[in-house]
C-alpha positions in Angstrom: -39.8 -18.5 -40.9 -37.8 -21.6 -41.2 -34.5 -19.6 -40.8 -35.7 -18.1 -37.5 -36.8 -21.3 -35.9 -33.4 -23.0 -35.6 -31.9 -19.8 -34.3 -34.7 -19.5 -31.6 -34.1 -23.1 -30.6 -30.3 -22.4 -30.2 -30.9 -19.3 -28.1 -33.5 -21.2 -25.9 -31.0 -24.1 -25.5 -28.2 -21.7 -24.5 -30.4 -19.9 -22.1 -31.6 -23.1 -20.4 -28.0 -24.4 -20.3 -26.8 -21.3 -18.5 -29.0 -22.3 -15.5 -27.8 -25.9 -15.5 -24.1 -24.9 -15.2 -22.7 -24.0 -11.8 -22.1 -20.3 -11.2 -18.5 -19.5 -11.8 -16.5 -18.5 -8.8 -15.2 -14.9 -9.0 -11.5 -14.7 -9.5 -9.7 -13.6 -6.3 -7.6 -10.5 -6.9 -3.8 -11.0 -6.6 -3.5 -8.1 -4.2 -5.8 -5.7 -2.3 -4.2 -2.2 -2.3 -4.8 1.2 -0.7 -3.9 4.2 -2.8 -2.4 7.0 -0.7 -0.9 10.4 -1.2 1.9 11.8 0.8 3.4 15.2 -0.2 3.2 15.4 -3.9 3.6 11.7 -4.6 1.1 8.8 -4.6 1.8 5.2 -3.5 0.1 1.9 -3.0 0.1 0.1 0.3 -0.7 -3.7 0.4 -3.6 -4.3 2.7 -2.0 -7.6 3.7 0.9 -5.7 5.2 -1.3 -3.4 7.3 -2.5 -3.8 10.8 -4.8 -0.8 10.3 -5.3 2.7 9.0 -6.3 5.3 11.5 -6.6 9.1 11.7 -3.3 10.5 12.8 -3.4 10.9 16.6 -1.7 13.7 18.4 2.1 13.2 18.1 4.7 13.7 20.7 7.9 15.2 19.3 11.0 13.2 20.0 14.6 14.6 19.6 16.3 12.4 17.0 18.9 12.4 14.3 16.4 10.4 12.2 14.9 12.7 9.5 12.1 10.2 9.0 10.8 10.2 12.6 7.7 12.3 12.9 7.1 11.5 16.6 5.5 9.1 19.0 1.8 8.4 19.2 -0.3 6.5 21.6 -2.7 4.0 20.0 -4.9 1.6 21.9 -2.6 1.8 24.9 0.7 1.2 23.0 3.3 3.5 21.8 3.9 3.9 18.0 7.0 5.2 16.3 5.5 7.3 13.5 7.6 7.8 10.4 7.1 10.4 7.6 6.4 8.6 4.4 8.2 11.0 2.0 11.3 11.2 4.1 11.4 7.5 4.5 11.8 7.3 0.7 14.3 10.2 0.5 11.7 12.9 -0.5 10.2 15.9 1.1 6.9 16.1 2.9 4.2 18.8 2.7 4.0 21.7 5.2 0.8 20.4 6.8 0.7 17.6 9.5 -0.3 14.2 8.0 -3.9 13.1 8.4 -3.5 9.3 8.5 -1.3 6.6 9.8 -0.9 3.1 8.5 0.3 0.6 11.2 2.7 -2.0 9.9 1.6 -5.6 10.5 5.2 -6.9 10.7 6.2 -4.1 13.2 3.2 -3.3 15.4 5.3 -0.5 17.1 5.8 1.4 13.8 3.5 3.4 11.6 3.8 5.4 8.4 2.1 8.8 8.2 0.5 10.1 5.0 -1.7 12.9 3.9 -4.6 11.5 2.0 -6.4 8.2 1.5 -7.3 8.1 -2.2 -8.9 4.8 -3.0 -9.0 1.0 -2.6 -8.0 -1.2 -5.5 -8.0 -4.9 -6.2 -5.2 -5.8 -8.7 -4.5 -8.8 -10.9 -1.1 -10.4 -11.2 -0.5 -8.7 -14.6 -0.9 -5.2 -13.0 1.8 -5.6 -10.4 5.3 -5.6 -11.9 8.3 -6.5 -9.7 11.2 -4.1 -9.8 13.5 -7.1 -9.9 17.0 -7.5 -8.3 18.7 -5.1 -10.6 16.6 -2.1 -9.5 16.8 -1.8 -5.7 15.0 1.1 -4.1 14.6 0.7 -0.3 11.0 0.5 0.6 9.7 -0.1 -2.9 8.8 -3.6 -4.0 6.9 -3.3 -7.2 5.2 -0.9 -9.6 1.4 -1.1 -10.2 0.5 -0.5 -13.9 -3.1 -0.1 -14.8 -3.9 1.9 -17.9 -2.3 5.3 -17.5 -1.7 4.7 -13.8 1.9 3.9 -12.8 2.3 4.0 -9.0 5.0 2.5 -6.7 3.9 -0.3 -4.3 5.6 0.1 -0.9 7.0 -2.5 1.4 6.1 -1.2 4.8 8.3 -3.6 6.8 11.3 -2.7 4.7 10.6 1.0 5.1 10.5 0.7 8.9 13.6 -1.5 9.0 15.5 0.8 6.6 14.7 3.7 8.9 16.1 1.7 11.8 19.3 0.9 9.9 19.8 4.5 8.9 19.4 5.6 12.6 21.8 2.9 13.7 24.5 3.9 11.1 24.1 7.6 12.0 24.5 6.8 15.7 27.6 4.6 15.0 29.1 7.3 12.8 28.7 10.1 15.3 30.2 8.0 18.2 33.4 7.4 16.3 
């Protein structure tokens, strides 16, 4: 019984000490991300870059040379230029109309359309890997790596600006 008594005292002391110490603050996540699917690919959007995510409103088609332009939408009394997410990255979209739009905080007149809202995820610094300056893909700023998951993190402001630059260069090329 003498072997058990010191161990019981140590457990009792550790238990009592746990109430005497201040409660540890939870570690804030590095980034809060929304996992989305557009076409056959999935992406992460940084919540800090979003003004909001809404069901895709009725879109008005607009004649344009811009492949990425899906149309114009009215949202809360303002016009939004809605871009197709896959085309903005050089891919192909699905046959169905997109279900959601993500409004860019840096450009409140621009939104990206996507098909499915998959999940919300809080990530640590170790899970977000920058692409660096040697790998430059317009609209992609990092790669999220968590277990088997490897998904690109999009830069919405750069996607919208890249689409504007492409439209400007097409317009300048056709006028010459």
